[in-house]
C-alpha positions in Angstrom: -65.5 -10.8 -101.6 -69.2 -10.1 -102.5 -70.5 -10.5 -106.1 -73.9 -9.4 -107.4 -74.8 -11.1 -110.7 -77.8 -9.7 -112.6 -79.8 -9.1 -109.4 -83.4 -7.9 -109.8 -86.0 -7.1 -107.1 -89.6 -6.6 -108.0 -92.3 -5.8 -105.5 -96.0 -6.7 -105.9 -98.4 -3.8 -106.4 -102.1 -3.4 -106.6 -104.9 -4.5 -104.3 -104.4 -8.2 -105.1 -100.7 -8.0 -106.0 -101.5 -8.3 -109.7 -98.9 -5.7 -110.7 -95.1 -5.5 -110.1 -92.7 -2.7 -109.6 -89.0 -3.4 -110.2 -87.0 -1.7 -107.5 -83.7 -3.1 -108.7 -83.1 -4.1 -112.3 -80.2 -6.4 -113.4 -77.5 -5.0 -111.0 -74.1 -6.5 -111.3 -71.0 -5.4 -109.4 -68.6 -6.6 -106.7 -67.3 -5.4 -103.4 -63.6 -6.0 -102.6 -61.8 -6.4 -99.3 -60.3 -3.3 -97.9 -62.2 -0.9 -100.2 -65.0 1.5 -99.7 -67.6 1.3 -102.6 -70.0 4.2 -102.8 -73.5 3.3 -104.1 -74.9 6.7 -105.3 -78.3 7.6 -106.6 -81.3 9.9 -105.9 -84.0 8.9 -103.5 -86.0 5.9 -104.8 -83.3 4.6 -107.1 -83.1 1.3 -105.2 -80.0 1.8 -103.1 -81.5 0.7 -99.8 -83.2 -2.3 -101.5 -79.8 -3.5 -102.7 -78.4 -3.2 -99.2 -81.4 -5.1 -97.7 -80.9 -7.9 -100.2 -77.2 -8.2 -99.3 -78.2 -8.4 -95.7 -80.9 -11.1 -96.4 -83.6 -8.7 -95.1 -85.5 -9.0 -98.4 -85.3 -11.9 -100.9 -83.9 -11.6 -104.4 -86.4 -11.9 -107.2 -83.8 -13.1 -109.7 -80.0 -13.2 -110.0 -77.5 -14.2 -107.4 -75.6 -12.7 -104.5 -72.5 -14.7 -103.5 -70.3 -14.1 -100.5 -66.9 -15.7 -100.8 -68.2 -18.0 -103.4 -71.4 -19.1 -101.6 -74.9 -18.1 -102.8 -76.4 -16.3 -99.7 -79.9 -17.4 -100.7 -79.0 -21.0 -99.8 -77.9 -20.1 -96.3 -80.0 -21.4 -93.4 -79.7 -21.9 -89.6 -76.1 -21.9 -88.4 -74.8 -21.0 -91.9 -77.0 -17.9 -92.0 -75.9 -16.9 -88.4 -72.3 -17.4 -89.5 -72.9 -15.1 -92.5 -74.1 -12.4 -90.1 -70.8 -12.9 -88.2 -69.1 -11.5 -91.3 -71.7 -9.2 -92.8 -73.4 -6.5 -90.8 -75.4 -3.3 -91.6 -75.8 0.1 -90.1 -78.9 2.1 -91.2 -80.0 5.6 -91.8 -82.0 6.2 -88.6 -79.9 5.1 -85.6 -82.9 5.4 -83.2 -84.8 2.8 -85.2 -82.2 0.2 -84.3 -82.7 0.5 -80.5 -85.6 -0.3 -78.2 -86.0 2.9 -76.2 -87.3 0.9 -73.2 -83.8 -0.6 -72.7 -80.4 1.0 -72.4 -78.5 1.5 -75.6 -75.7 -0.9 -74.7 -78.2 -3.8 -74.6 -77.3 -4.2 -78.4 -74.0 -5.7 -77.2 -75.8 -8.3 -75.0 -77.6 -9.8 -78.1 -74.2 -10.3 -79.7 -72.8 -12.0 -76.6 -75.9 -14.3 -76.4 -75.8 -15.4 -80.0 -72.0 -15.7 -80.7 -70.1 -15.6 -77.4 -72.2 -17.4 -74.7 -69.1 -18.8 -73.0 -67.3 -15.5 -72.5 -67.2 -14.3 -68.9 -68.9 -11.0 -67.8 -65.5 -9.3 -67.1 -63.9 -10.4 -70.4 -67.0 -9.3 -72.3 -67.0 -5.9 -70.7 -63.4 -5.5 -71.6 -64.1 -6.4 -75.3 -67.0 -3.9 -75.4 -64.9 -1.2 -74.0 -62.2 -1.8 -76.6 -64.7 -1.8 -79.4 -66.2 1.5 -78.1 -62.8 3.1 -77.8 -61.9 2.0 -81.4 -64.8 4.1 -82.7 -63.9 7.1 -80.7 -66.3 6.7 -77.8 -65.5 6.9 -74.1 -67.2 3.8 -72.5 -68.0 5.8 -69.4 -69.9 8.4 -71.4 -72.2 5.9 -73.2 -72.4 2.8 -71.0 -75.7 2.4 -69.2 -77.3 5.3 -71.0 -80.8 5.3 -72.7 -81.1 6.2 -76.3 -82.6 9.7 -75.6 -79.5 10.5 -73.6 -77.2 10.0 -76.6 -76.8 11.8 -79.8 -77.4 10.3 -83.3 -73.6 10.2 -83.9 -73.0 8.3 -80.7 -75.7 5.8 -81.5 -74.3 5.2 -85.0 -70.9 4.6 -83.6 -72.3 2.2 -81.0 -73.8 0.2 -83.8 -70.4 0.1 -85.6 -68.7 -1.0 -82.4 -71.3 -3.7 -82.1 -70.4 -4.9 -85.6 -66.7 -4.8 -84.8 -67.2 -7.3 -81.9 -67.8 -9.9 -84.6 -65.4 -11.2 -87.2 -66.8 -8.7 -89.7 -65.6 -8.5 -93.3 -68.3 -6.4 -94.9 -70.3 -3.4 -93.6 -73.4 -2.1 -95.3 -73.5 1.6 -94.3 -76.9 2.8 -95.5 -77.1 6.6 -95.4 -75.5 6.4 -91.9 -74.7 10.1 -91.7 -77.8 11.7 -93.2 -79.3 12.2 -89.7 -76.0 13.3 -88.1 -75.0 17.0 -87.7 -72.2 18.2 -90.0 -69.6 18.4 -87.2 -70.0 14.7 -86.5 -70.2 13.5 -90.1 -66.4 13.8 -90.7 -65.7 11.7 -87.6 -67.9 8.9 -88.8 -66.5 9.1 -92.4 -63.0 9.0 -91.1 -63.9 6.0 -88.9 -65.1 4.1 -92.0 -61.9 5.1 -93.7 -59.9 3.6 -90.8 -61.9 0.4 -90.8 -60.8 -0.4 -94.4 -57.2 -0.6 -93.2 -58.2 -3.7 -91.3 -59.3 -5.3 -94.6 -62.9 -4.4 -94.0 -65.1 -3.9 -97.2 -67.7 -1.1 -96.9 -70.7 -0.5 -99.2 -71.4 3.2 -98.5 -75.0 3.9 -99.6 -75.6 7.6 -100.1 -77.3 10.2 -102.3 -74.6 12.8 -101.6 -71.9 12.7 -104.3 -69.4 14.8 -102.3 -69.4 12.3 -99.5 -69.0 9.4 -101.9 -66.1 11.1 -103.5 -64.5 11.9 -100.2 -64.4 8.3 -98.8 -64.7 5.7 -101.6 -62.2 4.0 -103.9 -64.9 2.8 -106.3 -68.3 4.4 -107.2 -71.5 2.9 -108.5 -74.2 5.2 -110.0 -77.7 3.8 -109.7 -80.7 5.2 -111.7 -84.2 3.8 -111.5 -82.8 0.5 -110.1 -80.2 0.0 -112.8 -76.4 0.6 -112.7 -75.6 3.2 -115.3 -72.0 3.9 -114.5 -69.3 2.5 -112.2 -65.6 2.3 -111.7 -62.7 3.9 -109.9 -64.0 7.0 -108.1 -61.6 9.5 -109.7 -62.5 8.3 -113.2 -66.3 8.5 -112.6 -66.1 11.9 -111.0 -63.5 13.4 -113.3 -64.8 12.0 -116.5 -68.5 11.3 -116.2 -69.9 9.7 -119.3 -73.5 8.9 -118.6 -75.9 11.9 -118.8 -77.5 11.0 -115.4 -74.0 11.1 -113.7 -73.4 14.5 -115.2 -76.8 15.7 -114.0 -76.0 14.6 -110.5 -72.6 16.2 -110.5 -74.0 19.5 -111.7 -76.6 19.4 -109.0 -74.1 19.5 -106.2 -74.2 23.0 -104.4 -71.0 25.0 -104.6 -69.8 27.0 -101.6 -67.8 29.6 -103.6 -70.9 31.1 -105.4 -74.6 31.6 -104.9 -77.3 30.1 -107.1 -78.8 32.6 -109.5 -81.3 30.4 -111.3 -81.1 28.8 -114.7 -78.7 26.2 -115.8 -75.6 28.2 -116.1 -72.6 27.8 -118.4 -71.2 24.9 -116.3 -74.3 22.8 -116.7 -74.6 23.5 -120.5 -70.9 22.5 -120.9 -71.7 19.2 -119.2 -74.5 18.6 -121.8 -77.4 19.1 -119.4 -80.0 21.4 -121.2 -83.7 22.0 -120.7 -86.0 20.1 -122.9 -87.5 23.1 -124.7 -84.9 25.7 -123.9 -87.3 27.8 -121.8 -84.8 28.4 -119.1 -86.4 29.5 -115.8 -89.9 29.7 -117.1 -92.5 29.3 -114.3 -94.5 26.1 -114.2 -91.7 23.7 -115.0 -91.5 20.7 -112.8 -87.7 20.4 -113.5 -85.2 22.1 -115.8 -83.6 18.8 -116.5 -84.8 16.8 -119.5 -84.1 13.6 -117.4 -86.9 14.4 -114.9 -89.8 12.0 -115.4 -92.2 15.0 -115.6 -90.0 17.3 -117.5 -92.4 17.7 -120.4 -95.4 18.6 -118.3 -96.4 22.1 -117.1 -98.4 23.2 -114.1 -102.1 24.0 -114.9 -104.6 25.9 -112.8 -107.6 23.9 -111.8 -108.2 20.2 -111.4 -110.1 19.8 -114.6 -107.3 21.3 -116.7 -104.7 19.1 -114.9 -106.9 16.0 -115.6 -107.3 16.9 -119.2 -103.6 17.3 -119.7 -102.9 14.1 -117.9 -105.4 12.1 -120.0 -104.1 13.6 -123.2 -100.4 12.9 -122.5 -101.3 9.4 -121.2 -103.2 8.6 -124.4 -100.4 9.9 -126.6 -97.8 7.9 -124.6 -96.1 11.1 -123.5 -96.5 10.8 -119.7 -93.1 9.4 -118.6 -93.8 8.3 -115.1 -91.1 6.6 -113.1 -93.2 3.5 -112.7 -93.6 3.1 -116.4 -89.9 3.7 -117.1 -88.8 1.2 -114.4 -91.1 -1.4 -115.9 -90.5 -0.8 -119.6 -87.1 0.9 -119.9 -84.4 -1.4 -121.2 -81.4 -2.2 -118.9 -78.4 -1.3 -121.1 -75.2 -3.4 -120.8 -72.1 -1.9 -119.2 -69.3 -1.1 -121.5 -65.7 -0.5 -120.4 -64.7 2.8 -121.9 -61.4 2.8 -120.1 -59.7 0.7 -117.5 -62.0 0.2 -114.5 -64.6 2.6 -115.9 -67.9 1.2 -117.1 -70.9 3.0 -118.6 -74.4 1.7 -119.7 -74.7 2.1 -123.4 -76.4 0.6 -126.4 -73.4 0.9 -128.7 -72.0 -2.5 -127.8 -68.8 -3.6 -126.1 -65.4 -2.6 -127.4 
C-alpha cells in the first residue's frame, strides 16, 4: 500500500545553513493493508521524521514515497486532499492537536467542511456518534467538552474517531500512548488492533519494544536514521541479529527481578559487553560499547574536560552522533531468513 524507496531527509544546520544533518538515511520498507508495522528506535533515531514525510508535513530530500503506486511528492490541490482522505496521523501529544479556545469536538467540523459539505447536521451528528462509539467513547461524555475537561486517552481516541470519519487506509500513530496512563494504554492498543481487521494499515511509531511486540505483525528497527533490521515481529524479537537490536532488547526492564547494576549474564549472552570490561566503574557515560560517548570518562573541571575533548577530537576518537550520521555508511539489508532482514556488509545471499 505504501512503499518507501531509499528515502533520505537532511536538515540544514549552522547559522547560514551551510551544514547538513541527515535525520533519515536511505530508508526502504513497505506498509501493507491490514497490518500493524512497528517502527522502533531510541529518541532521535528519525522515527517521527519518517512519519512526517509520509504525511507530507516535511519534504523528502531524496528517494520516493509512493501510496498505491503514486509518488506523494507529486500530489497537489485536490489530489493532496484526496490523499489525506486515506492517510491520517495521530501524534504523541494529544493536546497539541487541539485549540484550547474551542471545544474538542470542533476537530470533526473541519472534516465536515473539507470533505462532506453537503451532509445535513443531523446525519453528520449521527456519523460522529458512531465514530466515537467505535473507539470506545460515549458521545454524551465527550461532546461539547473543552480539552482541559478530557483526559489524554479520551483526546487521542477522539483524533482516531476523526480519522475514521474519512475513507482511511493508513494511520500514522506516532508515540500515541507515551502520554497516556498505563491503565488506558491497553485500551488504545487494542483499538488499533481492532482497526486492522477493517483492512487498515498502521505505522506504530514507538521507542518501547514491549508495546511494538504486543501489537505489530512486522517490526522495523531504526538506528541513527538508518534501518538496521526488519521483518516479521516474532523473528526480529526471538532471533535478533543486529547488535543494536540486541542492545535494545536487553535494555527492557523485567518485572520478575530487580536491577542490580552491571550487565548481567543475560546481556553478556546476547553479545553486549562494555568496551573496556570495567563493569560498573563510576564515570562511564554508558556501559554499552554502542553509545556514542562510550569511550569517554567524566573529568572534574572544565579545563580537564576541554583537554580530553580536544585530544579525542584531534585523534578522531570522539564518536558524536552527528559525525556518525554524516559519515557512517548505510549498509544494505540482507535476508537471513524468510521475511527477516539485517543490515550487514557481508553481501546478499
